[in-house]
C-alpha positions as CSV (number, residue, x, y, z in Angstrom):
1,X,0.0,0.0,0.0
2,X,1.4,3.4,-1.0
3,X,1.4,6.1,1.6
4,X,-0.7,9.1,0.6
5,X,1.8,11.8,-0.4
6,X,0.0,14.6,1.4
7,X,-0.2,12.7,4.7
8,X,3.4,11.5,4.4
9,X,4.6,15.1,3.8
10,X,2.5,16.7,6.5
11,X,3.8,14.2,9.0
12,X,7.3,15.6,8.4
13,X,6.4,19.2,9.1
14,X,7.4,20.7,12.4
15,X,7.5,24.4,12.8
16,X,11.0,25.4,13.5
17,X,11.1,28.9,12.1
18,X,8.4,31.5,11.5
19,X,8.1,32.9,8.0
20,X,6.9,36.5,7.6
21,X,6.6,39.1,4.9
22,X,7.2,42.9,5.0
23,X,4.1,44.6,3.5
24,X,4.7,48.2,2.5
25,X,1.5,50.3,2.5
26,X,3.2,53.5,1.4
27,X,6.7,53.7,-0.3
28,X,8.3,56.7,1.4
29,X,11.6,56.3,-0.4
30,X,10.2,55.5,-3.9
31,X,12.6,52.5,-4.2
32,X,10.8,49.3,-3.2
33,X,7.2,50.0,-4.1
34,X,4.1,48.9,-2.2
35,X,2.7,45.5,-1.4
36,X,4.9,42.6,-0.2
37,X,8.5,43.9,-0.6
38,X,10.4,41.3,1.3
39,X,10.2,37.7,2.6
40,X,11.7,36.7,5.9
41,X,12.2,34.0,8.5
42,X,12.4,34.4,12.2
43,X,14.4,31.7,13.8
44,X,13.4,30.3,17.3
45,X,14.8,31.7,20.5
46,X,17.0,28.7,20.9
47,X,18.7,29.7,17.7
48,X,19.3,33.2,18.8
49,X,16.1,34.8,17.5
50,X,17.8,35.9,14.3
51,X,15.6,37.3,11.5
52,X,16.6,36.9,7.9
53,X,15.1,39.2,5.3
54,X,15.3,38.7,1.5
55,X,14.3,41.8,-0.4
56,X,12.4,41.4,-3.6
57,X,12.9,43.4,-6.8
58,X,15.8,44.5,-8.9
59,X,18.0,45.4,-6.0
60,X,17.3,42.2,-4.0
61,X,19.5,41.5,-1.0
62,X,19.6,39.3,2.0
63,X,20.1,40.7,5.5
64,X,20.4,38.9,8.8
65,X,19.1,40.9,11.8
66,X,19.7,40.1,15.5
67,X,16.0,40.6,16.3
68,X,12.7,41.0,14.4
69,X,12.1,44.2,16.2
70,X,15.2,45.7,14.5
71,X,13.7,45.0,11.1
72,X,10.5,46.8,12.2
73,X,12.4,49.7,13.7
74,X,14.5,50.3,10.6
75,X,12.0,49.5,7.9
76,X,8.6,50.1,9.5
77,X,8.5,53.8,8.4
78,X,6.1,54.7,11.2
79,X,3.6,52.0,10.3
80,X,3.9,52.4,6.6
81,X,5.5,48.9,6.4
82,X,4.2,46.1,8.6
83,X,5.6,42.7,9.5
84,X,3.0,40.0,8.7
85,X,3.6,36.5,10.1
86,X,2.7,33.7,7.8
87,X,0.4,31.4,9.8
88,X,2.3,28.1,9.3
89,X,0.6,26.2,12.1
90,X,-2.8,27.1,10.8
91,X,-1.8,26.2,7.2
92,X,-0.5,22.8,8.4
93,X,-3.7,22.2,10.3
94,X,-5.8,23.1,7.3
95,X,-3.8,20.9,5.0
96,X,-4.1,18.0,7.4
97,X,-7.8,18.6,7.5
98,X,-8.0,18.4,3.7
99,X,-5.8,15.3,3.7
100,X,-8.3,13.5,6.0
101,X,-11.4,14.2,3.8
102,X,-11.0,11.4,1.3
103,X,-10.1,8.6,3.8
104,X,-12.9,9.8,6.1
105,X,-15.4,9.2,3.3
106,X,-14.0,5.7,2.7
107,X,-13.0,6.6,-0.9
108,X,-9.9,5.1,-2.5
109,X,-9.1,7.6,-5.3
110,X,-9.4,11.3,-5.9
111,X,-11.6,10.5,-9.0
112,X,-14.0,8.6,-6.7
113,X,-14.0,11.7,-4.4
114,X,-15.1,14.0,-7.2
115,X,-17.6,11.6,-8.8
116,X,-19.0,10.5,-5.4
117,X,-20.1,14.0,-4.4
118,X,-22.8,16.2,-5.9
119,X,-21.8,19.4,-4.2
120,X,-19.6,22.0,-5.9
121,X,-17.9,22.6,-2.6
122,X,-16.8,18.9,-2.3
123,X,-15.4,19.1,-5.9
124,X,-13.5,22.2,-5.0
125,X,-12.0,20.5,-2.0
126,X,-11.1,17.5,-4.2
127,X,-9.3,19.9,-6.6
128,X,-7.4,21.5,-3.8
129,X,-6.3,18.1,-2.5
130,X,-5.3,17.0,-6.0
131,X,-3.3,20.2,-6.5
132,X,-1.5,19.7,-3.2
133,X,-0.7,16.1,-4.1
134,X,0.7,17.0,-7.4
135,X,2.9,19.8,-5.9
136,X,4.2,17.6,-3.1
137,X,4.9,14.7,-5.5
138,X,6.8,17.1,-7.8
139,X,8.7,18.6,-4.9
140,X,9.8,15.1,-3.8
141,X,10.8,14.1,-7.3
142,X,12.8,17.3,-7.7
143,X,14.6,16.9,-4.4
144,X,15.3,13.2,-4.7
145,X,16.1,13.4,-8.4
């Protein structure tokens, strides 16, 4: 019996770092623009609480900060740029919930899942699950290959 790729992948996930983005609501300098201007990761306290920021755009750079508050103090521009944490724990929980739908219904394949339900909502969940399965399978193929 083959292990479901979503379940197998989700079982390996343990939050060890907290991703975040810097969202610029107003570009005071005229350089980086507005919207998400940088991606970052906050490492756990045990690792020294370092924050790593990778700036997007033509002048992309990577900066390591001693604390996330320093990122906010320097780049916050009095609230014009905010740090938004990516809710990893919630995303993992949601993916695990989606991964349990098909087995909970006693269905063997994704095609049974779609054909076996009349509701458009159920079909949408089946498509989300299929997309996740394809992405995880491709990721594993790329990493292992």
